[in-house]
PASEBA-1860 file (N, C-alpha, C; in nm, 3 decimals):
! residues 302
1> MMRWLRHH> 2.511/-3.524/1.019/2.359/-3.532/0.941/2.306/-3.659/0.939 ~ 2.382/-3.775/0.914/2.300/-3.939/0.981/2.216/-3.910/1.106 ~ 2.346/-3.907/1.173/2.255/-3.905/1.311/2.175/-3.862/1.333 ~ 2.127/-3.691/1.277/2.002/-3.641/1.297/1.885/-3.693/1.277 ~ 1.953/-3.766/1.140/1.822/-3.819/1.052/1.762/-3.940/1.136 ~ 1.875/-3.986/1.202/1.827/-4.125/1.253/1.783/-4.109/1.386 ~ 1.777/-3.985/1.484/1.689/-3.936/1.579/1.571/-3.923/1.506 ~ 1.581/-3.846/1.487/1.425/-3.821/1.362/1.345/-3.926/1.347
9> RYALRVAV> 1.372/-4.013/1.288/1.342/-4.125/1.224/1.268/-4.203/1.358 ~ 1.355/-4.210/1.487/1.327/-4.316/1.608/1.222/-4.216/1.638 ~ 1.217/-4.069/1.633/1.124/-4.001/1.710/1.024/-4.026/1.656 ~ 0.975/-4.050/1.562/0.844/-4.050/1.455/0.828/-4.201/1.451 ~ 0.895/-4.307/1.453/0.855/-4.402/1.499/0.795/-4.410/1.639 ~ 0.839/-4.348/1.723/0.771/-4.402/1.840/0.651/-4.287/1.876 ~ 0.626/-4.187/1.814/0.531/-4.154/1.794/0.405/-4.181/1.762 ~ 0.444/-4.281/1.680/0.331/-4.354/1.596/0.310/-4.497/1.680
17> RRLQGHPF> 0.419/-4.531/1.738/0.378/-4.660/1.853/0.300/-4.635/1.971 ~ 0.321/-4.511/1.995/0.210/-4.376/2.071/0.062/-4.367/2.026 ~ 0.063/-4.373/1.941/-0.067/-4.326/1.851/-0.205/-4.486/1.892 ~ -0.088/-4.598/1.834/-0.150/-4.699/1.798/-0.148/-4.770/1.929 ~ -0.096/-4.756/2.037/-0.071/-4.795/2.166/-0.236/-4.749/2.227 ~ -0.277/-4.636/2.203/-0.421/-4.570/2.290/-0.516/-4.507/2.181 ~ -0.575/-4.691/2.095/-0.658/-4.633/1.946/-0.776/-4.556/2.009 ~ -0.827/-4.607/2.113/-0.969/-4.498/2.118/-0.946/-4.355/2.110
25> STLITIVV> -0.855/-4.310/2.268/-0.846/-4.198/2.275/-0.754/-4.131/2.165 ~ -0.708/-4.156/2.082/-0.622/-4.175/1.967/-0.721/-4.102/1.835 ~ -0.810/-4.176/1.816/-0.947/-4.178/1.759/-1.051/-4.055/1.792 ~ -1.046/-4.009/1.909/-1.161/-3.938/2.012/-1.073/-3.756/1.961 ~ -0.930/-3.786/2.005/-0.863/-3.634/1.941/-0.887/-3.625/1.845 ~ -0.864/-3.710/1.730/-0.811/-3.666/1.606/-0.986/-3.622/1.560 ~ -1.072/-3.697/1.616/-1.222/-3.648/1.573/-1.258/-3.515/1.551 ~ -1.254/-3.522/1.724/-1.282/-3.351/1.784/-1.190/-3.260/1.700
33> IALTLAVP> -1.066/-3.289/1.665/-1.012/-3.143/1.587/-1.076/-3.179/1.468 ~ -1.088/-3.268/1.420/-1.153/-3.278/1.234/-1.276/-3.221/1.237 ~ -1.353/-3.204/1.318/-1.494/-3.119/1.327/-1.478/-3.009/1.312 ~ -1.380/-3.015/1.399/-1.333/-2.799/1.439/-1.264/-2.799/1.303 ~ -1.200/-2.842/1.256/-1.143/-2.813/1.109/-1.286/-2.803/1.037 ~ -1.344/-2.886/1.005/-1.404/-2.886/0.897/-1.550/-2.779/0.845 ~ -1.553/-2.706/0.977/-1.643/-2.589/0.984/-1.548/-2.467/0.929 ~ -1.465/-2.424/0.945/-1.386/-2.337/0.840/-1.375/-2.366/0.707
41> IIGAALLA> -1.387/-2.548/0.678/-1.344/-2.536/0.532/-1.466/-2.516/0.472 ~ -1.617/-2.577/0.504/-1.725/-2.583/0.472/-1.752/-2.420/0.415 ~ -1.719/-2.355/0.571/-1.717/-2.235/0.557/-1.619/-2.144/0.439 ~ -1.549/-2.133/0.415/-1.441/-2.164/0.276/-1.496/-2.180/0.138 ~ -1.546/-2.300/0.151/-1.626/-2.329/0.023/-1.738/-2.253/0.014 ~ -1.811/-2.255/0.083/-1.915/-2.183/0.083/-1.920/-1.997/-0.029 ~ -1.798/-1.945/0.053/-1.774/-1.811/0.005/-1.674/-1.863/-0.151 ~ -1.593/-1.906/-0.177/-1.588/-1.954/-0.286/-1.661/-1.961/-0.402
49> SGQPLARQ> -1.739/-2.122/-0.375/-1.849/-2.073/-0.453/-1.941/-1.986/-0.456 ~ -1.930/-1.886/-0.413/-2.064/-1.825/-0.376/-2.023/-1.643/-0.462 ~ -1.856/-1.700/-0.481/-1.817/-1.571/-0.581/-1.859/-1.540/-0.764 ~ -1.900/-1.665/-0.830/-1.921/-1.679/-0.948/-2.086/-1.585/-0.916 ~ -2.144/-1.665/-0.848/-2.295/-1.612/-0.814/-2.339/-1.469/-0.784 ~ -2.218/-1.376/-0.742/-2.257/-1.277/-0.718/-2.194/-1.191/-0.852 ~ -2.119/-1.207/-0.909/-2.085/-1.196/-1.068/-2.228/-1.232/-1.130 ~ -2.276/-1.273/-1.139/-2.427/-1.329/-1.212/-2.478/-1.226/-1.147
57> IAVAPELT> -2.508/-1.198/-1.029/-2.626/-1.112/-0.966/-2.606/-0.946/-1.023 ~ -2.430/-0.918/-1.007/-2.392/-0.803/-1.063/-2.455/-0.672/-0.989 ~ -2.421/-0.700/-0.881/-2.446/-0.601/-0.747/-2.306/-0.462/-0.742 ~ -2.266/-0.453/-0.836/-2.164/-0.341/-0.793/-2.185/-0.210/-0.762 ~ -2.103/-0.177/-0.684/-2.172/0.014/-0.668/-2.118/0.095/-0.721 ~ -2.214/0.198/-0.719/-2.235/0.280/-0.890/-2.265/0.410/-0.815 ~ -2.171/0.500/-0.891/-2.214/0.640/-0.858/-2.227/0.721/-0.983 ~ -2.359/0.812/-0.974/-2.428/0.841/-1.112/-2.405/1.017/-1.150
65> VFIKADTA> -2.309/1.064/-1.215/-2.241/1.182/-1.190/-2.380/1.254/-1.340 ~ -2.490/1.318/-1.278/-2.557/1.379/-1.373/-2.470/1.531/-1.404 ~ -2.524/1.553/-1.603/-2.413/1.638/-1.641/-2.477/1.742/-1.649 ~ -2.493/1.885/-1.639/-2.578/1.988/-1.671/-2.693/2.013/-1.759 ~ -2.760/2.069/-1.788/-2.804/2.075/-1.939/-2.736/2.138/-2.058 ~ -2.745/2.149/-2.142/-2.684/2.214/-2.233/-2.545/2.213/-2.281 ~ -2.483/2.095/-2.201/-2.334/2.084/-2.190/-2.302/2.018/-2.301 ~ -2.174/2.108/-2.363/-2.144/2.066/-2.532/-2.094/1.916/-2.478
73> QKDQNALL> -2.114/1.823/-2.607/-2.067/1.701/-2.591/-1.870/1.693/-2.568 ~ -1.812/1.782/-2.630/-1.687/1.801/-2.596/-1.662/1.834/-2.434 ~ -1.698/1.891/-2.381/-1.666/1.894/-2.206/-1.781/1.770/-2.178 ~ -1.822/1.708/-2.230/-1.907/1.596/-2.161/-1.744/1.498/-2.139 ~ -1.762/1.461/-2.264/-1.608/1.392/-2.288/-1.499/1.407/-2.169 ~ -1.437/1.536/-2.185/-1.356/1.592/-2.107/-1.398/1.587/-1.928 ~ -1.485/1.577/-1.924/-1.520/1.558/-1.788/-1.535/1.384/-1.762 ~ -1.548/1.316/-1.832/-1.573/1.156/-1.829/-1.386/1.140/-1.790
81> DRIRTESD> -1.329/1.199/-1.940/-1.185/1.167/-1.884/-1.070/1.207/-1.779 ~ -1.155/1.309/-1.715/-1.104/1.378/-1.568/-1.125/1.268/-1.469 ~ -1.281/1.228/-1.501/-1.297/1.121/-1.349/-1.183/1.003/-1.374 ~ -1.168/0.954/-1.496/-1.097/0.847/-1.510/-0.959/0.890/-1.473 ~ -0.930/1.001/-1.469/-0.768/1.053/-1.492/-0.708/1.030/-1.294 ~ -0.835/1.129/-1.267/-0.815/1.165/-1.127/-0.808/1.055/-1.019 ~ -0.850/0.955/-1.081/-0.988/0.902/-0.914/-0.969/0.712/-1.005 ~ -0.861/0.712/-1.091/-0.847/0.594/-1.109/-0.822/0.491/-1.063
89> DDIASARL> -0.723/0.532/-0.956/-0.706/0.399/-0.844/-0.878/0.381/-0.774 ~ -0.965/0.452/-0.770/-1.071/0.416/-0.727/-1.203/0.362/-0.785 ~ -1.149/0.383/-0.901/-1.300/0.338/-0.964/-1.290/0.209/-1.089 ~ -1.338/0.161/-1.102/-1.347/0.013/-1.155/-1.340/0.046/-1.320 ~ -1.493/0.142/-1.369/-1.499/0.203/-1.467/-1.598/0.290/-1.483 ~ -1.595/0.351/-1.598/-1.668/0.462/-1.553/-1.678/0.497/-1.731 ~ -1.861/0.544/-1.770/-1.846/0.551/-1.896/-2.013/0.645/-1.886 ~ -1.981/0.709/-2.043/-2.108/0.809/-2.047/-2.237/0.724/-2.091
97> QPREQALK> -2.334/0.853/-2.030/-2.447/0.769/-2.044/-2.586/0.857/-2.126 ~ -2.567/0.892/-2.252/-2.635/0.994/-2.370/-2.782/0.945/-2.267 ~ -2.859/1.117/-2.300/-3.047/1.095/-2.226/-3.059/1.041/-2.316 ~ -3.067/1.083/-2.452/-3.141/0.951/-2.531/-3.182/0.746/-2.536 ~ -3.024/0.767/-2.464/-3.002/0.610/-2.430/-3.066/0.581/-2.306 ~ -3.087/0.652/-2.176/-3.141/0.697/-2.071/-3.270/0.656/-2.084 ~ -3.358/0.706/-2.132/-3.461/0.744/-2.235/-3.537/0.617/-2.299 ~ -3.450/0.557/-2.382/-3.490/0.419/-2.439/-3.471/0.311/-2.330
105> TLRADPTW> -3.393/0.303/-2.264/-3.385/0.213/-2.206/-3.519/0.218/-2.038 ~ -3.563/0.325/-2.018/-3.701/0.344/-1.943/-3.788/0.302/-2.021 ~ -3.768/0.334/-2.156/-3.944/0.345/-2.254/-3.929/0.162/-2.266 ~ -3.840/0.080/-2.272/-3.845/-0.069/-2.260/-3.930/-0.104/-2.128 ~ -3.924/-0.042/-2.052/-3.984/-0.077/-1.906/-4.149/-0.048/-1.908 ~ -4.221/-0.157/-1.915/-4.376/-0.132/-1.950/-4.445/-0.022/-1.809 ~ -4.348/0.008/-1.727/-4.426/0.068/-1.595/-4.354/0.183/-1.634 ~ -4.283/0.198/-1.700/-4.242/0.379/-1.732/-4.271/0.428/-1.924
113> AQALDALP> -4.343/0.339/-1.980/-4.349/0.365/-2.089/-4.498/0.484/-2.132 ~ -4.604/0.424/-2.064/-4.689/0.485/-2.072/-4.681/0.684/-2.031 ~ -4.598/0.700/-1.890/-4.611/0.798/-1.837/-4.492/0.903/-1.908 ~ -4.348/0.808/-2.000/-4.257/0.893/-2.071/-4.363/0.925/-2.229 ~ -4.457/0.841/-2.240/-4.523/0.915/-2.380/-4.615/1.036/-2.399 ~ -4.654/1.071/-2.229/-4.725/1.158/-2.199/-4.658/1.302/-2.210 ~ -4.519/1.310/-2.154/-4.438/1.429/-2.180/-4.383/1.465/-2.328 ~ -4.380/1.595/-2.307/-4.331/1.666/-2.482/-4.201/1.642/-2.481
121> DNPLPDAI> -4.097/1.637/-2.429/-4.000/1.610/-2.461/-3.935/1.520/-2.382 ~ -3.789/1.485/-2.359/-3.655/1.398/-2.323/-3.676/1.477/-2.163 ~ -3.684/1.444/-2.053/-3.689/1.490/-1.911/-3.516/1.444/-1.875 ~ -3.506/1.341/-1.936/-3.380/1.282/-1.819/-3.239/1.393/-1.908 ~ -3.131/1.384/-1.794/-2.984/1.499/-1.855/-2.876/1.400/-1.913 ~ -2.812/1.411/-1.985/-2.701/1.315/-1.961/-2.628/1.274/-1.839 ~ -2.550/1.181/-1.818/-2.486/1.155/-1.693/-2.388/1.012/-1.744 ~ -2.273/1.003/-1.612/-2.151/0.911/-1.617/-2.182/0.831/-1.556
129> VVTLRDSD> -2.186/0.715/-1.571/-2.197/0.624/-1.429/-2.072/0.575/-1.411 ~ -2.093/0.588/-1.264/-1.909/0.522/-1.242/-1.915/0.403/-1.198 ~ -1.846/0.301/-1.207/-1.853/0.149/-1.107/-1.712/0.155/-1.014 ~ -1.738/0.181/-0.891/-1.624/0.200/-0.777/-1.566/0.034/-0.758 ~ -1.459/0.040/-0.722/-1.410/-0.064/-0.676/-1.402/-0.155/-0.540 ~ -1.405/-0.261/-0.527/-1.417/-0.286/-0.398/-1.327/-0.290/-0.340 ~ -1.338/-0.229/-0.181/-1.208/-0.219/-0.111/-1.263/-0.221/0.086 ~ -1.180/-0.204/0.142/-1.244/-0.222/0.294/-1.371/-0.085/0.338
137> SLAHKAGL> -1.302/0.012/0.327/-1.405/0.134/0.320/-1.458/0.213/0.195 ~ -1.558/0.073/0.152/-1.639/0.131/0.040/-1.713/0.260/0.042 ~ -1.791/0.307/0.181/-1.887/0.395/0.200/-1.783/0.563/0.209 ~ -1.697/0.521/0.302/-1.611/0.638/0.300/-1.545/0.708/0.200 ~ -1.480/0.600/0.073/-1.453/0.656/-0.009/-1.538/0.682/-0.157 ~ -1.669/0.654/-0.148/-1.770/0.663/-0.207/-1.789/0.832/-0.170 ~ -1.788/0.832/-0.068/-1.895/0.969/-0.023/-1.788/1.124/-0.055 ~ -1.622/1.034/-0.042/-1.516/1.146/-0.055/-1.514/1.171/-0.253
145> LANQWRSW> -1.541/1.088/-0.298/-1.562/1.101/-0.462/-1.711/1.148/-0.483 ~ -1.784/1.164/-0.421/-1.895/1.235/-0.431/-1.891/1.346/-0.385 ~ -1.906/1.431/-0.326/-1.840/1.577/-0.249/-1.739/1.610/-0.381 ~ -1.624/1.565/-0.395/-1.504/1.626/-0.501/-1.588/1.596/-0.609 ~ -1.669/1.558/-0.684/-1.723/1.566/-0.827/-1.852/1.649/-0.827 ~ -1.925/1.662/-0.671/-2.004/1.802/-0.718/-1.980/1.964/-0.748 ~ -1.852/1.965/-0.708/-1.766/2.090/-0.736/-1.721/2.120/-0.879 ~ -1.703/2.019/-0.874/-1.647/2.058/-1.085/-1.755/2.091/-1.182
153> PHVDHVQL> -1.697/2.185/-1.258/-1.809/2.221/-1.352/-1.867/2.129/-1.462 ~ -2.000/2.146/-1.455/-2.058/2.096/-1.582/-2.136/1.950/-1.477 ~ -2.101/1.983/-1.380/-2.162/1.875/-1.289/-2.323/1.923/-1.230 ~ -2.402/1.879/-1.243/-2.539/1.884/-1.195/-2.559/1.837/-1.046 ~ -2.525/1.711/-1.032/-2.588/1.662/-0.892/-2.489/1.536/-0.927 ~ -2.471/1.488/-0.805/-2.403/1.324/-0.787/-2.499/1.254/-0.712 ~ -2.572/1.098/-0.760/-2.638/1.027/-0.705/-2.514/0.931/-0.620 ~ -2.549/0.893/-0.453/-2.481/0.788/-0.460/-2.583/0.732/-0.356
161> DSEWVRRL> -2.604/0.588/-0.366/-2.669/0.534/-0.269/-2.600/0.513/-0.130 ~ -2.576/0.565/-0.073/-2.518/0.554/0.051/-2.548/0.474/0.126 ~ -2.705/0.465/0.170/-2.706/0.332/0.234/-2.701/0.233/0.182 ~ -2.729/0.191/0.050/-2.706/0.076/0.063/-2.541/0.022/0.007 ~ -2.447/0.145/0.051/-2.336/0.108/0.049/-2.266/0.090/0.208 ~ -2.372/0.157/0.243/-2.287/0.115/0.423/-2.368/-0.001/0.467 ~ -2.465/-0.084/0.394/-2.528/-0.202/0.462/-2.399/-0.301/0.381 ~ -2.377/-0.271/0.271/-2.302/-0.349/0.183/-2.174/-0.368/0.265
169> ESLLGFAR> -2.091/-0.254/0.299/-1.996/-0.250/0.362/-2.004/-0.314/0.522 ~ -2.128/-0.262/0.583/-2.134/-0.365/0.740/-2.115/-0.520/0.701 ~ -2.198/-0.537/0.608/-2.202/-0.667/0.577/-2.102/-0.795/0.575 ~ -2.008/-0.736/0.507/-1.842/-0.766/0.417/-1.720/-0.740/0.594 ~ -1.773/-0.628/0.648/-1.692/-0.636/0.779/-1.763/-0.708/0.843 ~ -1.876/-0.780/0.868/-1.917/-0.876/1.009/-1.877/-1.011/0.934 ~ -1.878/-1.008/0.801/-1.806/-1.163/0.746/-1.661/-1.146/0.790 ~ -1.610/-1.041/0.762/-1.475/-1.072/0.793/-1.417/-1.126/0.928
177> WGLGMLGL> -1.492/-1.038/1.028/-1.513/-1.040/1.176/-1.539/-1.192/1.163 ~ -1.667/-1.234/1.146/-1.653/-1.397/1.153/-1.581/-1.501/1.139 ~ -1.530/-1.463/0.981/-1.400/-1.580/1.004/-1.301/-1.568/1.068 ~ -1.277/-1.451/1.120/-1.121/-1.406/1.162/-1.155/-1.495/1.343 ~ -1.276/-1.451/1.353/-1.323/-1.520/1.535/-1.323/-1.682/1.502 ~ -1.397/-1.714/1.399/-1.410/-1.864/1.350/-1.234/-1.937/1.370 ~ -1.183/-1.855/1.315/-1.049/-1.902/1.265/-0.924/-1.926/1.410 ~ -0.963/-1.801/1.446/-0.924/-1.797/1.605/-0.975/-1.948/1.686
185> GVVIVVLA> -1.107/-1.958/1.703/-1.165/-1.999/1.758/-1.102/-2.146/1.740 ~ -1.094/-2.222/1.593/-1.042/-2.320/1.567/-0.873/-2.379/1.615 ~ -0.798/-2.269/1.595/-0.706/-2.232/1.655/-0.674/-2.275/1.827 ~ -0.735/-2.216/1.887/-0.751/-2.250/2.030/-0.806/-2.390/2.089 ~ -0.901/-2.436/1.994/-0.929/-2.576/1.991/-0.781/-2.709/1.989 ~ -0.769/-2.634/1.831/-0.628/-2.752/1.864/-0.524/-2.739/1.949 ~ -0.482/-2.658/1.970/-0.393/-2.598/2.052/-0.447/-2.691/2.200 ~ -0.574/-2.687/2.286/-0.617/-2.712/2.376/-0.619/-2.865/2.388
193> TVFNTVRL> -0.668/-2.907/2.256/-0.680/-3.088/2.220/-0.558/-3.142/2.241 ~ -0.435/-3.046/2.154/-0.332/-3.163/2.180/-0.220/-3.087/2.302 ~ -0.264/-2.992/2.356/-0.233/-2.986/2.478/-0.233/-3.079/2.587 ~ -0.342/-3.116/2.617/-0.415/-3.216/2.711/-0.393/-3.377/2.650 ~ -0.382/-3.383/2.513/-0.323/-3.518/2.477/-0.189/-3.581/2.491 ~ -0.053/-3.491/2.455/0.044/-3.467/2.492/0.082/-3.466/2.629 ~ -0.032/-3.409/2.695/0.044/-3.405/2.880/-0.022/-3.544/2.962 ~ -0.129/-3.576/2.849/-0.144/-3.725/2.908/-0.096/-3.815/2.876
201> QALTQREE> -0.011/-3.806/2.734/0.079/-3.895/2.697/0.217/-3.876/2.761 ~ 0.289/-3.782/2.814/0.391/-3.748/2.889/0.335/-3.783/3.046 ~ 0.287/-3.813/3.085/0.234/-3.852/3.199/0.217/-4.056/3.205 ~ 0.168/-4.048/3.126/0.168/-4.222/3.078/0.325/-4.276/3.065 ~ 0.418/-4.180/2.974/0.519/-4.227/2.996/0.643/-4.201/3.083 ~ 0.593/-4.204/3.177/0.689/-4.110/3.267/0.806/-4.164/3.347 ~ 0.793/-4.299/3.360/0.878/-4.431/3.368/0.969/-4.418/3.274 ~ 0.953/-4.430/3.148/0.979/-4.495/3.014/1.088/-4.358/3.031
209> IAVARLVG> 1.052/-4.249/3.040/1.100/-4.100/3.017/1.236/-4.111/3.104 ~ 1.193/-4.125/3.276/1.258/-4.138/3.378/1.407/-4.241/3.347 ~ 1.362/-4.347/3.251/1.446/-4.447/3.222/1.551/-4.363/3.159 ~ 1.524/-4.368/3.044/1.587/-4.274/2.916/1.718/-4.167/2.976 ~ 1.614/-4.053/3.035/1.691/-3.923/3.130/1.826/-3.951/3.225 ~ 1.767/-4.105/3.263/1.931/-4.211/3.334/2.046/-4.235/3.272 ~ 1.937/-4.264/3.166/2.097/-4.313/3.039/2.151/-4.214/2.972 ~ 2.138/-4.145/3.006/2.232/-4.019/2.933/2.115/-3.936/2.799
217> ATESFVRR> 1.997/-3.951/2.757/1.876/-3.899/2.663/1.901/-3.750/2.694 ~ 1.881/-3.662/2.629/1.888/-3.528/2.627/1.752/-3.488/2.646 ~ 1.696/-3.346/2.658/1.566/-3.305/2.692/1.516/-3.304/2.543 ~ 1.627/-3.256/2.459/1.576/-3.269/2.334/1.487/-3.396/2.293 ~ 1.594/-3.496/2.301/1.552/-3.614/2.260/1.415/-3.665/2.314 ~ 1.400/-3.642/2.451/1.272/-3.681/2.483/1.174/-3.646/2.460 ~ 1.168/-3.483/2.410/1.077/-3.376/2.334/1.045/-3.481/2.246 ~ 1.119/-3.506/2.115/1.107/-3.506/1.969/1.003/-3.576/1.930
225> PFLYLGAL> 0.974/-3.693/2.018/0.862/-3.790/2.034/0.706/-3.702/1.996 ~ 0.698/-3.651/2.093/0.609/-3.550/2.126/0.559/-3.442/2.038 ~ 0.643/-3.439/2.001/0.615/-3.316/1.871/0.584/-3.353/1.757 ~ 0.627/-3.479/1.759/0.577/-3.560/1.643/0.415/-3.639/1.645 ~ 0.411/-3.629/1.753/0.255/-3.716/1.803/0.194/-3.606/1.793 ~ 0.180/-3.471/1.818/0.177/-3.324/1.779/0.106/-3.318/1.661 ~ 0.200/-3.328/1.588/0.231/-3.286/1.419/0.109/-3.418/1.341 ~ 0.156/-3.553/1.408/0.056/-3.656/1.285/-0.092/-3.650/1.355
233> TGLAASAL> -0.096/-3.621/1.449/-0.243/-3.627/1.545/-0.327/-3.487/1.420 ~ -0.250/-3.356/1.448/-0.293/-3.238/1.301/-0.323/-3.257/1.177 ~ -0.236/-3.356/1.143/-0.218/-3.411/1.002/-0.361/-3.500/0.970 ~ -0.372/-3.596/1.056/-0.440/-3.711/0.999/-0.622/-3.623/1.046 ~ -0.622/-3.535/1.136/-0.741/-3.461/1.180/-0.766/-3.367/1.041 ~ -0.667/-3.298/0.972/-0.682/-3.226/0.908/-0.705/-3.326/0.795 ~ -0.668/-3.462/0.748/-0.713/-3.530/0.639/-0.859/-3.571/0.640 ~ -0.927/-3.586/0.760/-1.025/-3.641/0.806/-1.157/-3.517/0.788
241> AIVLAKLA> -1.097/-3.386/0.837/-1.169/-3.306/0.820/-1.259/-3.267/0.664 ~ -1.118/-3.313/0.567/-1.164/-3.276/0.434/-1.223/-3.372/0.383 ~ -1.268/-3.494/0.445/-1.362/-3.558/0.406/-1.467/-3.552/0.458 ~ -1.480/-3.485/0.565/-1.631/-3.457/0.631/-1.723/-3.340/0.575 ~ -1.605/-3.225/0.522/-1.632/-3.138/0.456/-1.651/-3.177/0.311 ~ -1.642/-3.254/0.241/-1.683/-3.315/0.126/-1.826/-3.355/0.123 ~ -1.830/-3.487/0.246/-1.951/-3.527/0.239/-2.055/-3.430/0.286 ~ -2.038/-3.359/0.359/-2.112/-3.244/0.400/-2.132/-3.156/0.298
249> LMPLDAAL> -2.081/-3.095/0.230/-2.124/-3.032/0.110/-2.217/-3.089/-0.013 ~ -2.216/-3.260/-0.008/-2.309/-3.329/-0.113/-2.430/-3.278/-0.095 ~ -2.510/-3.325/-0.001/-2.654/-3.288/-0.036/-2.615/-3.110/0.005 ~ -2.568/-3.031/0.061/-2.583/-2.894/-0.004/-2.549/-2.810/-0.098 ~ -2.493/-2.893/-0.179/-2.471/-2.834/-0.342/-2.607/-2.945/-0.375 ~ -2.652/-3.035/-0.364/-2.807/-3.086/-0.407/-2.887/-2.972/-0.404 ~ -2.914/-2.957/-0.257/-3.057/-2.848/-0.209/-2.997/-2.724/-0.273 ~ -2.909/-2.646/-0.309/-2.843/-2.525/-0.322/-2.914/-2.514/-0.480
257> GRLAQSYG> -2.809/-2.616/-0.551/-2.885/-2.635/-0.664/-2.997/-2.616/-0.739 ~ -3.095/-2.676/-0.668/-3.247/-2.703/-0.665/-3.264/-2.561/-0.655 ~ -3.248/-2.475/-0.538/-3.274/-2.310/-0.544/-3.267/-2.255/-0.599 ~ -3.139/-2.276/-0.651/-3.033/-2.181/-0.759/-3.121/-2.230/-0.909 ~ -3.160/-2.307/-0.960/-3.245/-2.338/-1.097/-3.356/-2.273/-1.088 ~ -3.424/-2.266/-0.964/-3.555/-2.193/-0.963/-3.580/-2.090/-0.963 ~ -3.452/-1.981/-0.949/-3.418/-1.858/-1.032/-3.351/-1.824/-1.097 ~ -3.348/-1.965/-1.226/-3.271/-1.919/-1.321/-3.127/-1.893/-1.314
265> IQWSLHMP> -3.027/-1.948/-1.218/-2.906/-1.920/-1.193/-2.812/-2.069/-1.168 ~ -2.716/-2.062/-1.247/-2.635/-2.148/-1.213/-2.533/-2.154/-1.107 ~ -2.537/-2.278/-0.998/-2.474/-2.267/-0.853/-2.413/-2.373/-0.843 ~ -2.311/-2.426/-0.826/-2.260/-2.537/-0.758/-2.193/-2.485/-0.661 ~ -2.183/-2.631/-0.574/-2.069/-2.598/-0.425/-1.950/-2.661/-0.500 ~ -1.827/-2.592/-0.442/-1.674/-2.695/-0.481/-1.565/-2.664/-0.340 ~ -1.509/-2.783/-0.355/-1.373/-2.770/-0.232/-1.325/-2.638/-0.253 ~ -1.225/-2.578/-0.161/-1.100/-2.504/-0.191/-1.019/-2.588/-0.279
273> DAASLVLA> -0.947/-2.520/-0.328/-0.850/-2.575/-0.409/-0.714/-2.645/-0.339 ~ -0.636/-2.763/-0.404/-0.568/-2.867/-0.315/-0.469/-2.797/-0.284 ~ -0.415/-2.662/-0.291/-0.302/-2.555/-0.250/-0.347/-2.565/-0.120 ~ -0.483/-2.466/-0.113/-0.476/-2.422/0.016/-0.539/-2.492/0.114 ~ -0.576/-2.636/0.060/-0.609/-2.731/0.170/-0.489/-2.778/0.201 ~ -0.338/-2.788/0.131/-0.231/-2.870/0.190/-0.198/-2.761/0.277 ~ -0.201/-2.634/0.232/-0.138/-2.519/0.326/-0.223/-2.514/0.477 ~ -0.331/-2.573/0.500/-0.413/-2.542/0.613/-0.376/-2.681/0.686
281> AVIVALLG> -0.326/-2.769/0.600/-0.303/-2.895/0.693/-0.132/-2.885/0.747 ~ -0.053/-2.851/0.665/0.086/-2.812/0.716/0.048/-2.703/0.843 ~ -0.019/-2.609/0.856/-0.057/-2.508/0.953/-0.069/-2.584/1.075 ~ -0.201/-2.671/1.035/-0.259/-2.760/1.142/-0.162/-2.849/1.221 ~ -0.078/-2.909/1.149/0.047/-3.017/1.222/0.108/-2.925/1.271 ~ 0.184/-2.792/1.239/0.271/-2.702/1.315/0.190/-2.626/1.432 ~ 0.049/-2.605/1.408/-0.006/-2.575/1.528/0.011/-2.727/1.654 ~ -0.044/-2.841/1.641/0.028/-2.949/1.727/0.117/-2.970/1.754
289> AIAARLSV> 0.253/-2.958/1.680/0.378/-2.969/1.726/0.402/-2.847/1.827 ~ 0.350/-2.748/1.839/0.397/-2.662/1.868/0.271/-2.648/2.043 ~ 0.196/-2.681/2.061/0.054/-2.775/2.120/0.149/-2.819/2.248 ~ 0.198/-2.939/2.140/0.293/-3.035/2.224/0.403/-3.004/2.257 ~ 0.484/-2.941/2.199/0.599/-2.834/2.287/0.603/-2.787/2.428 ~ 0.469/-2.712/2.420/0.418/-2.613/2.536/0.393/-2.725/2.610 ~ 0.278/-2.826/2.635/0.269/-2.895/2.711/0.395/-2.996/2.807 ~ 0.473/-3.043/2.715/0.590/-3.105/2.742/0.643/-2.985/2.818
297> TRQTRF> 0.701/-2.921/2.769/0.777/-2.788/2.859/0.715/-2.746/2.996 ~ 0.612/-2.730/3.001/0.500/-2.668/3.099/0.475/-2.774/3.230 ~ 0.441/-2.876/3.157/0.338/-2.968/3.218/0.420/-3.065/3.299 ~ 0.490/-3.133/3.249/0.600/-3.214/3.290/0.722/-3.171/3.352 ~ 0.788/-3.240/3.392/0.986/-3.264/3.471/1.004/-3.394/3.425 ~ 1.132/-3.339/3.383/1.163/-3.487/3.323/1.329/-3.479/3.427
END
């Protein structure tokens, strides 16, 4: 165990010495990776900061189940209970909206108040307003529920803004694909940059490596400093990326804060939580070590 620890301490010292021996190329490599990593960090910050804003806007997808006229109150309550029981996994909430309450809400709007005063009685039906849970197939699920409920007794009509739901689903799908492609691009940049850096380091140290092999150094002993070099490069780039993302969010936060206040909305940008940032840094370090291993194995001959 002590021998294993000594080997790793030696490899770490060698990796640090090699990074310090080429300060300009090391700095360029770290900056390139850091700029690439800062982009998804800023994107994650925007998404995380936008969730409270979405809750303020309250654009949850809804279905409205209109109940047939002259339906008894007990049958309306039974219909509400059936929706809650049979579709509990798909809905977030369901509430009964009496026709009197709907009329009162419309009368509060000056646009509708004058027209409703001209009617002899309340033309609105009783309804059940159902809020759906968010999912990857929201439009498909909403259509299935609407078709199912239309065949139930006491249901006159089910209103579904399917076009709005489809647009929302397309937007969410586009965001997921965009984040996935961005993540894939970051992985490729990290792998390629560290791969090329380690390859140049191995070629520069060819004579040193040859001497070490002549005196009995194993393949793993020779490779280990390069693995640490890749991991340290990834860690340094991650730290710099966090700093750059924080600096970039400062003017964005000020500008978006002023824009949000003009609409009466409180909105501020904040960095992802510390646990997520640490996990991302560890993943980048692992990617750097993997790229170093591939470079040493496939691009050099010991």
